[in-house]
Backbone as JSON, one array per atom type, in Angstrom:
{
  "sequence": "MATKRFKPLNANELTVLQHRQAGDSAIESYQRGYPHVQRYKPDTIIAKTEKFFNTDRMKYYISTDLPKRDDLPKLAGRGAKGKYYPELVIECYEYFNIAPVTIKAVVDEHTGETSLESTVNNLPTKAGFACQVGILQSTLADYAIRLNENGTLKYPEFAAAWASARDAQENILVSNTLAGHYNAGFAKFVAQNLLDYRESRDLTVVDTTPKPVININVDMTPEQAAQVYIDQMKGIEDKKN",
  "N": [[93.25, 67.69, 115.53], [94.59, 70.22, 117.42], [93.41, 73.36, 118.46], [94.52, 76.35, 117.64], [95.77, 78.55, 120.11], [95.06, 82.04, 120.86], [96.28, 85.19, 121.96], [94.46, 86.81, 124.36], [91.87, 89.28, 123.76], [92.21, 92.77, 124.05], [90.76, 95.89, 125.7], [90.56, 97.78, 123.62], [90.56, 96.34, 121.28], [88.2, 94.76, 121.57], [86.33, 96.65, 121.41], [86.45, 97.42, 118.81], [85.73, 95.13, 117.42], [83.26, 94.66, 118.45], [81.63, 96.87, 117.28], [82.15, 96.22, 114.69], [80.61, 93.75, 114.37], [78.24, 94.76, 114.9], [77.63, 96.03, 112.59], [78.86, 98.31, 111.57], [81.21, 99.76, 109.34], [84.33, 98.58, 108.45], [86.44, 100.48, 108.85], [85.12, 102.46, 110.35], [84.64, 100.99, 112.53], [87.23, 100.46, 113.39], [88.24, 102.93, 114.02], [86.68, 103.56, 116.23], [87.55, 101.86, 118.23], [90.05, 102.85, 118.31], [90.35, 105.81, 118.71], [92.36, 107.77, 118.5], [93.46, 107.66, 115.96], [92.25, 109.19, 114.26], [93.44, 111.58, 113.67], [95.31, 110.97, 111.8], [96.21, 110.65, 108.24], [93.83, 109.76, 105.85], [94.76, 107.6, 104.02], [96.51, 106.33, 105.7], [94.98, 105.58, 107.81], [93.31, 103.67, 106.58], [95.14, 101.87, 105.78], [96.0, 100.9, 108.31], [93.57, 99.79, 109.2], [93.2, 97.78, 107.58], [95.42, 96.26, 108.1], [94.8, 95.37, 110.76], [92.43, 93.77, 110.68], [93.25, 91.79, 109.14], [94.79, 89.85, 110.24], [95.6, 86.71, 111.58], [94.61, 86.31, 114.17], [92.66, 88.24, 114.74], [90.82, 87.36, 112.65], [90.0, 84.96, 113.67], [88.63, 85.8, 116.37], [86.61, 87.19, 115.12], [85.06, 85.08, 114.21], [84.11, 83.88, 116.21], [82.07, 83.62, 119.44], [82.25, 86.82, 121.01], [84.24, 87.64, 123.84], [83.09, 88.71, 127.24], [83.2, 92.07, 128.32], [84.19, 92.54, 130.86], [85.88, 90.31, 131.19], [88.16, 90.94, 130.0], [91.62, 91.8, 129.77], [92.91, 94.62, 131.29], [93.99, 96.59, 129.24], [94.94, 99.17, 127.49], [96.9, 100.76, 126.39], [100.16, 102.01, 126.72], [100.22, 103.24, 129.1], [97.98, 102.34, 130.61], [97.65, 101.51, 133.06], [97.65, 103.72, 134.43], [100.22, 104.62, 135.21], [103.17, 106.39, 135.44], [105.71, 106.73, 132.66], [108.96, 107.08, 131.48], [109.24, 107.59, 128.63], [107.03, 109.26, 127.95], [107.53, 111.76, 127.67], [108.97, 112.15, 125.31], [107.02, 111.18, 123.66], [104.89, 113.06, 123.9], [106.09, 115.39, 123.01], [106.46, 114.49, 120.28], [103.78, 114.05, 119.39], [102.41, 116.52, 119.52], [104.08, 118.64, 118.45], [103.82, 119.25, 115.49], [103.93, 120.09, 112.05], [101.77, 122.85, 110.75], [100.89, 122.22, 108.11], [101.71, 119.44, 106.21], [104.15, 118.76, 103.8], [105.1, 116.99, 101.15], [107.16, 115.28, 98.62], [105.95, 113.86, 95.7], [106.07, 111.22, 93.33], [105.31, 110.86, 90.03], [104.33, 107.81, 88.77], [103.86, 107.2, 86.24], [105.06, 109.29, 84.48], [107.36, 109.93, 85.77], [107.64, 112.48, 86.79], [108.15, 114.96, 89.35], [106.09, 116.15, 92.07], [104.8, 118.4, 94.45], [102.94, 117.63, 97.25], [100.53, 118.61, 99.6], [99.31, 118.31, 102.9], [96.78, 119.12, 105.18], [97.23, 119.2, 108.37], [95.36, 117.87, 111.09], [94.19, 119.47, 114.08], [96.17, 118.7, 116.97], [95.13, 117.37, 120.02], [94.81, 117.36, 123.61], [93.11, 115.4, 124.55], [93.16, 113.48, 122.53], [95.79, 112.74, 122.7], [95.75, 111.42, 125.2], [94.11, 109.3, 124.67], [95.86, 108.04, 122.7], [98.04, 107.21, 124.41], [96.84, 105.86, 126.45], [96.21, 106.89, 129.04], [94.3, 108.58, 131.51], [93.29, 111.98, 130.57], [93.14, 113.73, 132.76], [94.68, 112.6, 134.44], [97.34, 112.89, 133.13], [97.49, 115.62, 133.31], [97.96, 115.95, 136.07], [100.26, 114.59, 136.47], [101.75, 116.76, 135.31], [101.92, 118.56, 137.32], [102.6, 117.49, 139.6], [104.17, 117.19, 142.78], [107.25, 116.57, 144.53], [108.24, 115.73, 147.84], [109.77, 117.79, 148.82], [108.74, 119.85, 147.45], [109.46, 120.21, 144.86], [109.12, 119.81, 141.22], [108.01, 116.54, 140.15], [108.09, 115.36, 137.86], [109.63, 117.0, 135.97], [110.43, 117.2, 133.19], [108.37, 116.02, 131.78], [106.38, 118.08, 132.69], [107.37, 120.45, 131.31], [107.12, 119.44, 128.46], [104.23, 119.06, 128.44], [103.38, 121.66, 128.92], [104.26, 122.86, 126.74], [102.67, 121.89, 124.78], [100.47, 123.49, 124.49], [101.39, 125.76, 123.14], [102.1, 124.68, 120.73], [99.73, 123.81, 119.88], [98.33, 126.36, 119.61], [99.85, 127.41, 117.58], [99.39, 125.75, 115.3], [96.5, 126.08, 114.94], [96.07, 128.9, 114.69], [97.73, 129.4, 112.33], [96.42, 127.5, 110.41], [93.81, 128.41, 110.56], [94.12, 130.97, 109.74], [94.88, 130.55, 107.1], [92.76, 129.52, 105.98], [92.03, 126.8, 106.08], [90.84, 125.79, 108.39], [87.42, 125.86, 109.99], [86.36, 128.99, 110.67], [84.53, 129.69, 112.83], [84.55, 127.5, 114.47], [87.04, 127.44, 114.93], [87.47, 129.68, 116.61], [86.0, 128.97, 118.72], [87.43, 126.72, 119.83], [89.8, 128.06, 120.45], [88.84, 129.81, 122.45], [88.0, 128.08, 124.36], [90.03, 126.07, 124.82], [92.45, 127.21, 124.78], [92.27, 129.38, 126.05], [91.82, 132.13, 125.04], [90.54, 135.21, 124.89], [87.89, 137.9, 124.04], [88.51, 141.13, 123.4], [87.44, 144.3, 124.54], [86.71, 147.92, 124.06], [85.85, 149.88, 126.65], [84.24, 152.57, 127.72], [83.89, 154.28, 130.46], [81.4, 156.28, 131.85], [80.65, 158.8, 133.99], [77.76, 159.22, 135.66], [76.84, 160.33, 137.93], [75.14, 162.87, 139.9], [76.31, 166.08, 140.05], [77.0, 168.52, 142.54], [75.61, 171.75, 142.65], [77.37, 174.64, 142.21], [77.51, 177.87, 143.07], [78.78, 181.05, 142.0], [80.05, 183.31, 144.47], [80.25, 186.21, 146.94], [82.26, 185.48, 148.48], [84.25, 184.01, 147.48], [87.54, 183.82, 146.07], [88.97, 185.5, 143.15], [90.15, 183.55, 141.52], [88.96, 181.17, 142.33], [86.23, 181.89, 141.83], [86.76, 182.11, 138.99], [87.35, 179.21, 138.34], [84.96, 178.04, 138.83], [83.19, 179.17, 137.02], [84.34, 178.3, 134.61], [83.99, 175.56, 134.91], [81.25, 175.24, 134.93], [80.55, 176.15, 132.25], [81.86, 174.33, 130.89], [80.24, 172.1, 131.68], [77.93, 172.61, 130.35], [78.69, 172.57, 127.67], [79.17, 169.86, 127.47], [76.61, 168.8, 127.78], [75.41, 169.82, 125.27], [76.82, 168.22, 123.39]],
  "CA": [[94.22, 68.62, 115.31], [94.33, 71.23, 118.41], [92.9, 74.53, 117.92], [95.59, 77.4, 117.98], [95.27, 79.56, 121.12], [95.49, 83.28, 120.54], [96.24, 86.05, 122.86], [93.08, 87.38, 124.61], [91.65, 90.47, 123.33], [92.21, 93.9, 124.9], [89.5, 96.64, 125.42], [90.38, 98.54, 122.44], [90.18, 95.29, 120.11], [86.9, 94.3, 121.66], [85.46, 97.68, 120.86], [86.41, 97.39, 117.28], [85.01, 93.8, 116.88], [81.87, 94.79, 118.7], [81.14, 97.71, 116.28], [81.95, 95.4, 113.42], [79.58, 93.04, 114.47], [77.02, 95.55, 114.97], [77.18, 96.3, 111.32], [79.55, 99.48, 111.31], [82.09, 99.47, 108.44], [85.71, 98.05, 109.09], [87.06, 101.65, 109.18], [84.23, 103.2, 111.51], [84.89, 100.13, 113.65], [88.8, 100.64, 113.93], [88.4, 104.34, 114.69], [85.78, 103.4, 117.53], [88.42, 101.4, 119.02], [91.36, 103.59, 118.42], [89.97, 107.08, 118.22], [93.44, 108.74, 118.24], [93.99, 107.51, 114.53], [91.3, 110.09, 113.42], [94.32, 112.58, 113.33], [95.98, 110.45, 110.69], [95.81, 110.83, 106.91], [92.87, 108.75, 105.25], [95.47, 106.54, 103.59], [97.09, 105.67, 106.79], [93.74, 104.93, 108.47], [92.8, 102.55, 105.72], [96.28, 100.67, 106.0], [95.89, 100.48, 109.73], [92.29, 99.04, 109.39], [93.5, 96.35, 106.87], [96.43, 95.26, 108.89], [94.2, 95.08, 111.97], [91.6, 92.82, 110.39], [93.71, 90.75, 108.13], [95.54, 88.94, 111.11], [94.79, 85.4, 111.97], [94.13, 86.27, 115.42], [91.43, 88.9, 114.48], [89.83, 86.57, 111.88], [89.56, 84.05, 114.63], [87.84, 86.32, 117.22], [85.52, 87.47, 114.53], [84.38, 83.92, 113.74], [83.67, 83.11, 117.48], [81.63, 84.52, 120.28], [83.32, 87.72, 121.61], [84.19, 87.66, 125.31], [82.49, 89.85, 127.82], [84.27, 93.05, 128.65], [84.72, 92.08, 132.3], [86.88, 89.28, 131.34], [89.25, 91.44, 129.22], [92.84, 92.31, 130.54], [92.66, 96.11, 131.32], [95.14, 97.23, 128.66], [94.34, 100.18, 126.48], [97.94, 101.62, 126.21], [101.49, 101.67, 127.69], [100.04, 103.83, 130.44], [96.7, 102.0, 130.82], [97.4, 101.36, 134.47], [97.95, 104.99, 135.11], [101.68, 104.71, 135.84], [104.03, 107.42, 134.52], [106.72, 106.1, 132.03], [109.76, 108.3, 130.87], [108.96, 107.84, 127.19], [105.8, 110.06, 127.71], [108.08, 113.05, 127.44], [109.08, 112.34, 123.73], [105.72, 110.89, 122.95], [104.21, 114.17, 124.08], [106.64, 116.42, 122.03], [106.2, 114.1, 118.85], [102.37, 114.17, 119.18], [101.97, 117.95, 119.38], [104.98, 119.45, 117.72], [103.8, 118.93, 114.01], [103.57, 121.4, 111.22], [100.28, 122.91, 110.37], [100.69, 121.54, 106.87], [102.8, 118.53, 105.87], [104.5, 118.73, 102.29], [105.94, 115.87, 100.71], [107.24, 115.05, 97.29], [105.28, 112.78, 95.01], [106.76, 111.04, 91.81], [104.5, 110.19, 89.01], [104.69, 106.47, 88.15], [104.02, 107.12, 84.67], [106.02, 110.35, 83.79], [108.5, 110.18, 86.61], [107.85, 113.86, 87.48], [107.92, 114.98, 90.88], [105.27, 117.12, 92.26], [104.45, 118.51, 95.93], [101.62, 117.41, 97.8], [100.4, 119.23, 100.97], [98.07, 117.85, 103.67], [96.33, 119.93, 106.27], [97.09, 118.37, 109.67], [94.28, 118.13, 112.32], [94.63, 120.08, 115.56], [96.28, 117.68, 118.02], [94.39, 117.66, 121.3], [95.16, 116.5, 124.73], [92.12, 114.24, 124.75], [93.55, 112.5, 121.63], [97.08, 112.22, 123.25], [95.52, 110.57, 126.24], [93.61, 108.12, 124.04], [96.9, 107.26, 122.4], [99.03, 106.78, 125.38], [96.04, 104.9, 127.45], [96.21, 107.44, 130.42], [93.38, 109.74, 131.45], [93.71, 113.4, 130.38], [93.24, 114.39, 134.05], [96.08, 112.0, 135.21], [98.43, 113.47, 132.6], [97.58, 116.89, 133.83], [98.26, 115.78, 137.33], [101.61, 114.36, 136.23], [102.74, 117.98, 135.04], [102.13, 119.44, 138.42], [102.82, 116.65, 140.92], [105.47, 117.57, 143.38], [108.17, 115.87, 145.41], [107.99, 116.12, 149.39], [110.48, 118.97, 149.1], [108.25, 120.99, 146.72], [109.88, 120.44, 143.36], [108.32, 118.98, 140.38], [108.41, 115.41, 140.26], [108.35, 114.96, 136.49], [109.88, 118.25, 135.27], [110.7, 117.22, 131.77], [106.98, 116.08, 131.36], [105.75, 119.25, 132.89], [107.64, 121.25, 130.13], [106.38, 118.99, 127.46], [102.74, 119.29, 128.54], [103.17, 123.04, 128.96], [104.53, 123.32, 125.24], [101.71, 121.45, 123.88], [99.51, 124.64, 124.2], [101.94, 126.64, 122.2], [102.08, 123.91, 119.51], [98.26, 123.97, 119.4], [98.12, 127.68, 119.1], [100.63, 127.58, 116.14], [98.56, 125.11, 114.18], [95.17, 126.64, 115.15], [96.16, 130.22, 114.15], [98.23, 129.25, 111.04], [95.57, 126.87, 109.51], [92.55, 129.2, 110.33], [94.41, 132.33, 108.68], [94.99, 130.04, 105.65], [91.38, 129.13, 105.45], [91.95, 125.39, 106.18], [90.03, 125.52, 109.68], [86.36, 126.62, 110.17], [86.57, 130.2, 111.58], [83.67, 129.71, 113.81], [84.99, 126.38, 115.39], [88.49, 127.7, 115.51], [87.23, 130.56, 117.66], [85.43, 128.05, 119.89], [88.54, 126.09, 120.32], [90.6, 129.2, 121.05], [88.36, 130.24, 123.82], [87.78, 126.97, 125.49], [91.13, 125.14, 124.89], [93.49, 128.05, 124.61], [91.77, 130.61, 126.89], [91.64, 133.32, 124.27], [89.36, 136.21, 125.38], [87.65, 138.94, 123.36], [88.79, 142.42, 124.05], [86.41, 145.34, 124.17], [87.2, 149.1, 124.74], [84.82, 150.48, 127.34], [84.28, 153.98, 128.09], [82.82, 154.55, 131.68], [80.77, 157.62, 132.08], [80.23, 158.95, 135.49], [76.6, 159.86, 135.76], [76.53, 160.76, 139.35], [74.89, 164.14, 139.63], [77.27, 166.92, 140.59], [76.45, 169.59, 143.29], [75.59, 173.04, 141.92], [78.0, 175.62, 143.11], [77.27, 179.34, 142.6], [79.69, 182.09, 142.45], [79.52, 184.3, 145.54], [81.21, 187.16, 147.2], [83.24, 185.1, 149.57], [85.26, 183.32, 146.58], [88.59, 184.6, 145.36], [88.92, 185.73, 141.75], [90.62, 182.37, 141.07], [87.93, 180.31, 142.53], [85.13, 182.05, 140.88], [86.98, 181.72, 137.64], [87.32, 177.88, 138.03], [83.63, 177.62, 138.88], [82.78, 179.5, 135.87], [84.93, 177.46, 133.57], [83.4, 174.06, 135.21], [79.77, 175.23, 134.75], [80.54, 176.2, 130.87], [82.34, 172.98, 130.24], [79.16, 171.08, 131.66], [76.95, 173.01, 129.23], [79.09, 172.01, 126.31], [79.02, 168.39, 127.35], [75.21, 168.42, 127.54], [75.11, 170.0, 123.97], [77.25, 167.12, 122.58]],
  "C": [[93.81, 69.82, 116.4], [94.21, 72.54, 117.8], [94.11, 75.5, 118.5], [94.93, 78.38, 119.03], [95.86, 81.03, 120.8], [95.51, 84.19, 121.87], [95.0, 86.81, 123.11], [93.01, 88.85, 124.26], [91.72, 91.7, 124.48], [90.88, 94.68, 124.76], [89.48, 97.4, 124.18], [89.91, 97.49, 121.26], [88.71, 94.9, 120.17], [85.89, 95.12, 121.2], [85.34, 97.66, 119.45], [85.66, 96.23, 116.85], [83.54, 93.96, 117.28], [81.11, 95.72, 117.67], [81.03, 97.03, 114.83], [80.74, 94.61, 113.34], [78.24, 93.53, 114.51], [76.75, 96.1, 113.59], [77.94, 97.58, 110.79], [80.68, 98.9, 110.26], [83.4, 99.1, 109.2], [86.5, 99.43, 109.49], [86.42, 102.33, 110.29], [84.76, 102.28, 112.66], [86.29, 100.52, 114.35], [88.77, 101.89, 114.57], [87.46, 104.34, 116.05], [86.75, 102.96, 118.55], [89.64, 102.15, 119.47], [90.99, 105.04, 118.07], [91.07, 108.16, 117.98], [93.86, 108.71, 116.7], [93.04, 108.44, 113.76], [92.24, 111.29, 113.04], [95.22, 112.24, 112.23], [95.45, 110.82, 109.36], [94.82, 109.65, 106.69], [93.81, 107.45, 104.78], [96.19, 105.67, 104.8], [96.22, 105.0, 107.79], [93.33, 103.62, 107.92], [93.88, 101.42, 105.85], [96.24, 100.16, 107.31], [94.84, 99.39, 109.94], [92.69, 97.67, 108.69], [94.38, 95.5, 107.51], [95.74, 94.77, 110.2], [93.38, 93.76, 111.59], [92.08, 91.71, 109.63], [94.77, 89.76, 108.97], [94.67, 87.74, 111.48], [94.12, 85.45, 113.25], [92.68, 87.09, 115.35], [90.38, 88.05, 113.91], [89.27, 85.48, 112.87], [88.48, 84.48, 115.62], [86.52, 86.75, 116.45], [84.64, 86.38, 114.26], [83.84, 83.27, 115.06], [82.89, 84.21, 118.31], [82.43, 85.41, 121.03], [83.06, 87.67, 123.28], [83.5, 88.7, 126.02], [83.62, 90.72, 128.19], [84.95, 92.84, 129.77], [85.84, 91.15, 132.31], [88.27, 89.58, 130.52], [90.54, 91.9, 130.17], [92.6, 93.9, 130.43], [94.03, 96.84, 130.77], [94.55, 98.04, 127.46], [95.67, 100.96, 125.8], [99.05, 101.36, 127.06], [101.08, 102.36, 129.12], [98.68, 103.6, 131.02], [96.46, 101.97, 132.23], [97.49, 102.57, 135.21], [99.29, 105.37, 135.71], [102.43, 105.64, 134.83], [105.28, 106.52, 133.98], [107.54, 107.26, 131.49], [109.4, 108.6, 129.46], [107.76, 108.79, 126.88], [106.25, 111.37, 127.43], [108.29, 113.06, 125.93], [108.02, 112.17, 122.93], [104.8, 112.18, 122.88], [104.55, 115.28, 122.88], [106.26, 115.9, 120.56], [104.53, 114.17, 118.54], [101.9, 115.65, 118.85], [102.77, 118.77, 118.39], [104.97, 118.87, 116.18], [103.58, 120.2, 113.4], [102.08, 121.54, 110.87], [99.99, 122.27, 109.16], [101.98, 120.64, 106.69], [102.78, 118.35, 104.35], [105.42, 117.76, 101.86], [106.09, 115.78, 99.07], [106.74, 113.76, 96.79], [105.79, 112.58, 93.64], [105.67, 110.29, 91.07], [104.91, 108.97, 88.5], [104.74, 106.29, 86.7], [105.06, 107.94, 84.03], [107.21, 110.35, 84.51], [108.66, 111.54, 87.16], [107.47, 114.04, 88.85], [107.06, 116.32, 91.07], [105.27, 117.22, 93.8], [103.1, 118.32, 96.24], [101.4, 117.88, 99.26], [98.99, 118.5, 101.62], [97.99, 118.49, 105.09], [96.42, 118.88, 107.36], [96.02, 118.77, 110.68], [95.02, 118.73, 113.58], [94.97, 118.93, 116.55], [95.78, 118.12, 119.32], [94.89, 116.78, 122.49], [94.38, 115.47, 125.11], [92.7, 113.2, 123.71], [94.95, 111.87, 122.03], [96.75, 111.1, 124.48], [95.02, 109.39, 125.59], [94.84, 107.32, 123.52], [97.86, 106.49, 123.39], [98.14, 105.73, 126.4], [96.04, 105.66, 128.8], [95.19, 108.56, 130.32], [93.9, 111.11, 131.35], [94.08, 114.02, 131.8], [94.38, 113.84, 135.05], [97.29, 112.63, 134.49], [98.53, 114.94, 133.23], [98.13, 116.91, 135.25], [99.79, 115.31, 137.21], [102.55, 115.64, 136.13], [102.72, 118.77, 136.14], [102.44, 118.82, 139.67], [104.24, 116.95, 141.35], [105.87, 116.44, 144.25], [107.84, 116.4, 146.99], [108.7, 117.45, 149.43], [109.87, 120.23, 148.21], [108.58, 121.12, 145.36], [109.14, 119.55, 142.66], [108.81, 117.54, 140.39], [108.85, 114.66, 138.88], [108.5, 116.23, 135.73], [109.87, 118.29, 133.89], [109.15, 116.95, 131.12], [106.13, 117.34, 131.4], [106.12, 120.28, 131.67], [107.12, 120.88, 128.69], [104.89, 119.22, 127.39], [102.48, 120.86, 128.43], [103.31, 123.55, 127.43], [103.47, 122.85, 124.44], [100.53, 122.7, 123.5], [100.15, 125.46, 123.15], [102.01, 125.96, 120.77], [100.7, 123.97, 118.95], [97.88, 125.4, 118.91], [98.76, 128.04, 117.79], [99.75, 127.18, 115.18], [97.22, 125.68, 114.03], [95.22, 128.01, 114.3], [96.59, 130.03, 112.69], [97.08, 128.58, 109.99], [94.14, 127.54, 109.44], [92.9, 130.46, 109.48], [94.55, 131.74, 107.23], [93.81, 129.57, 105.01], [91.22, 127.62, 105.48], [91.0, 125.01, 107.31], [88.67, 126.27, 109.46], [86.75, 127.77, 111.14], [85.89, 130.21, 112.86], [84.12, 128.68, 114.72], [86.37, 126.83, 115.92], [88.4, 128.73, 116.75], [86.83, 129.93, 118.99], [86.59, 127.47, 120.62], [89.51, 126.91, 121.09], [90.1, 129.7, 122.45], [88.39, 129.27, 124.85], [89.07, 126.09, 125.88], [92.4, 125.99, 125.19], [93.5, 129.38, 125.41], [92.1, 131.87, 126.27], [90.47, 134.19, 124.86], [89.17, 137.34, 124.34], [87.86, 140.2, 124.06], [87.85, 143.5, 123.58], [86.9, 146.7, 124.96], [85.86, 149.47, 125.28], [84.95, 151.66, 127.8], [83.16, 154.19, 129.23], [82.45, 155.94, 131.66], [80.18, 157.81, 133.51], [79.07, 159.89, 135.39], [75.97, 160.37, 137.11], [76.44, 162.31, 139.24], [76.0, 164.93, 140.54], [76.59, 168.12, 141.38], [76.75, 170.87, 142.54], [76.37, 173.99, 142.79], [78.11, 177.0, 142.45], [78.27, 180.17, 143.04], [79.22, 183.14, 143.53], [80.7, 185.06, 145.92], [82.37, 186.64, 147.99], [84.43, 184.24, 148.81], [86.26, 184.37, 146.23], [88.4, 184.6, 143.96], [89.2, 184.36, 141.06], [89.68, 181.2, 141.3], [86.81, 180.54, 141.82], [85.33, 181.94, 139.36], [86.9, 180.3, 137.41], [85.8, 177.61, 137.95], [82.94, 177.88, 137.64], [83.04, 178.54, 134.71], [84.24, 175.92, 133.8], [81.96, 174.24, 134.69], [79.65, 175.53, 132.92], [81.04, 175.04, 130.17], [81.01, 171.91, 130.61], [78.09, 171.41, 130.76], [77.3, 172.46, 128.09], [78.9, 170.59, 126.19], [77.52, 167.99, 127.11], [74.78, 168.51, 126.05], [75.52, 168.73, 122.98], [76.65, 165.91, 122.77]]
}
């Protein structure tokens, strides 16, 4: 009986199987190969892991010697070859424009009563989006500013989506930090390094340059002499304070 031939493994799949053979758990291995799933809920990650390992194709490769990485097709996502595709615009909006907290209705299977369940969403990052679509983050950033020969944006729709990602990140970070869902120290680090937040300080500049001493003399007008007197008295008061 002929052995069934399966589609070759891609780079993501090989990474998963290599970690599994090295002794990592199925869930850990799956997240190694597909790091973007870490933003999903635990139940979703478990379901995706089980689906991945329970296919005949994966069972076959687990039972055989894994191929060398150089023999693999270079496929890690729709944009693995670094080529722009129009759906990137929608995918970018969908990835970043999520609510800080997801609330859904849950029906108790025993009592039939409905209750609300809230899940705090992780902060979506541009690195995570890059992993999901299979394009380097630096390449995505280049898409957002790439110009035509006439100086206009080559991908204006993606440029707008990429720019809006920062607003979405700021909304989620601020909302979940104020609600106590995110660690305040780490949130500060993210705000300063990813969102360009800066601490403001009130600085009072004191001029310590020595002022020349002016004495009242007979050549001065009454107004000039009065002003010198006022300035000298003010200097004395400042030193007392």
